[in-house]
VMD Tcl script that draws the C-alpha trace (Angstrom):
set ca {
  {-11.15 47.07 -24.90}
  {-11.82 47.02 -21.15}
  {-8.61 48.01 -18.93}
  {-8.61 44.71 -15.85}
  {-8.24 47.07 -12.53}
  {-9.37 43.99 -10.13}
  {-6.56 42.65 -9.19}
  {-4.25 39.48 -10.91}
  {-6.25 36.71 -13.05}
  {-7.45 33.72 -12.24}
  {-4.75 32.29 -14.28}
  {-1.81 34.05 -11.97}
  {-3.48 33.18 -8.81}
  {-3.60 29.56 -9.89}
  {-0.23 29.17 -10.97}
  {1.01 31.52 -7.99}
  {-0.61 28.52 -5.96}
  {0.78 26.10 -7.83}
  {4.05 27.44 -7.22}
  {3.62 27.82 -3.68}
  {2.82 24.34 -3.16}
  {5.25 22.96 -4.81}
  {8.21 24.83 -3.18}
  {6.19 24.56 0.28}
  {6.44 20.53 -0.48}
  {10.15 20.65 -1.92}
  {10.91 22.69 1.81}
  {9.16 20.18 3.73}
  {10.58 17.18 2.68}
  {13.88 18.63 2.98}
  {14.77 18.05 -1.01}
  {17.33 21.18 -0.69}
  {20.27 20.44 1.11}
  {20.43 23.44 3.17}
  {21.87 23.43 6.80}
  {19.52 26.54 7.55}
  {16.72 25.45 5.51}
  {16.56 21.80 7.00}
  {16.44 23.05 10.65}
  {14.04 25.43 10.47}
  {10.29 25.31 9.71}
  {9.94 27.72 6.66}
  {6.33 28.49 5.23}
  {5.99 30.08 1.70}
  {2.57 32.45 2.28}
  {2.07 33.87 -1.06}
  {3.71 33.81 -4.24}
  {3.13 36.40 -6.64}
  {3.38 35.92 -10.52}
  {4.05 38.83 -12.97}
  {1.43 38.81 -16.11}
  {3.95 37.23 -18.25}
  {4.31 34.60 -15.77}
  {8.33 35.05 -16.03}
  {8.91 36.22 -12.27}
  {7.21 35.02 -9.24}
  {7.59 36.96 -5.87}
  {7.54 34.44 -3.34}
  {6.77 35.57 0.24}
  {8.63 33.94 3.09}
  {7.71 33.43 7.07}
  {10.19 31.52 9.13}
  {8.49 29.86 12.30}
  {7.99 32.49 14.88}
  {10.28 34.47 12.76}
  {13.39 33.15 14.05}
  {16.85 33.75 11.77}
  {14.56 34.96 9.22}
  {17.66 36.81 7.56}
  {19.32 33.65 7.71}
  {16.37 31.52 6.03}
  {16.66 34.49 3.42}
  {19.95 34.00 2.91}
  {19.59 30.26 1.70}
  {16.54 30.77 -0.03}
  {18.36 33.09 -1.83}
  {21.69 30.45 -2.43}
  {19.32 27.88 -3.57}
  {17.69 29.85 -6.14}
  {18.75 27.94 -9.17}
  {18.15 24.42 -7.27}
  {14.38 25.41 -6.32}
  {13.67 27.43 -9.73}
  {14.92 23.89 -11.60}
  {12.51 22.05 -9.59}
  {9.35 24.20 -10.23}
  {9.89 24.41 -13.78}
  {9.58 20.75 -14.29}
  {6.62 20.12 -11.71}
  {4.62 23.01 -12.68}
  {4.39 22.86 -16.63}
  {4.94 26.59 -18.01}
  {6.65 27.81 -21.23}
  {9.40 29.70 -19.64}
  {10.88 28.14 -16.26}
  {9.86 31.65 -13.86}
  {12.26 33.42 -11.91}
  {11.98 33.13 -7.91}
  {12.24 36.07 -6.10}
  {12.48 35.77 -2.03}
  {10.97 38.25 0.29}
  {9.76 37.92 3.86}
  {6.23 38.58 4.75}
  {5.89 41.37 6.60}
  {2.01 41.03 6.69}
  {2.33 39.04 9.80}
  {4.24 41.81 11.30}
  {1.71 44.51 10.27}
  {-1.05 42.64 11.39}
  {0.51 42.35 15.00}
  {1.53 45.78 15.39}
  {-2.30 46.55 14.56}
  {-3.62 44.69 16.92}
  {-1.53 46.44 19.53}
  {-2.15 49.60 18.41}
  {-6.19 48.73 18.53}
  {-5.86 48.02 22.61}
  {-3.49 50.73 23.26}
  {-5.54 52.39 26.45}
  {-5.74 55.64 24.43}
  {-7.23 53.74 21.34}
  {-9.72 51.81 23.33}
  {-10.90 54.83 25.22}
  {-12.00 56.37 21.92}
  {-13.40 53.26 20.17}
  {-16.12 52.59 23.24}
  {-17.31 56.96 22.91}
  {-21.31 56.69 21.80}
  {-20.74 58.28 18.16}
  {-22.99 61.23 19.55}
  {-20.13 62.31 21.92}
  {-17.65 64.60 20.29}
}
mol new
graphics top color blue
foreach p $ca { graphics top sphere $p radius 0.5 }
foreach p [lrange $ca 0 end-1] q [lrange $ca 1 end] { graphics top cylinder $p $q radius 0.2 }
display resetview
C-alpha cells in the first residue's frame, strides 16, 4: 500500500468546505444569540477535518482583527449549539467536534510583506546575480 503524503483527501477537503459554508451561514444570519458575535463580522477562513471526520479545526478572523480574543471566546462558548447545527446540516455518521482558532496566516503575510519592503532587503533584491 502506498502512503498518501500529498495532503488531505478530496473528501476531507469537501466536508471541510461544507462545514465552513454552514458556519459562515449561521454567523452571517445571526442565528447565534450572542452579543459579541452579532456585533462583529466574523469570517470562517478555513476548516480542516481530521481523517476520521470527528474533529474540525475552524480558523476564524474577525473583520480587521478587532476583538479577536472576545470573538474566539464567544465562539467557544457557543460551540455546543454550532456543533448541533453543523451535525444537522452536514450529513455525517458522527457529529464533528469543533475547535476554534484564530487564523494567523493574514498576519504572517503582512509581516513577510513588511520585511520585503524593508529598504535593506529591497536593496539586496535589486542586485544583479553576478554581483556578490
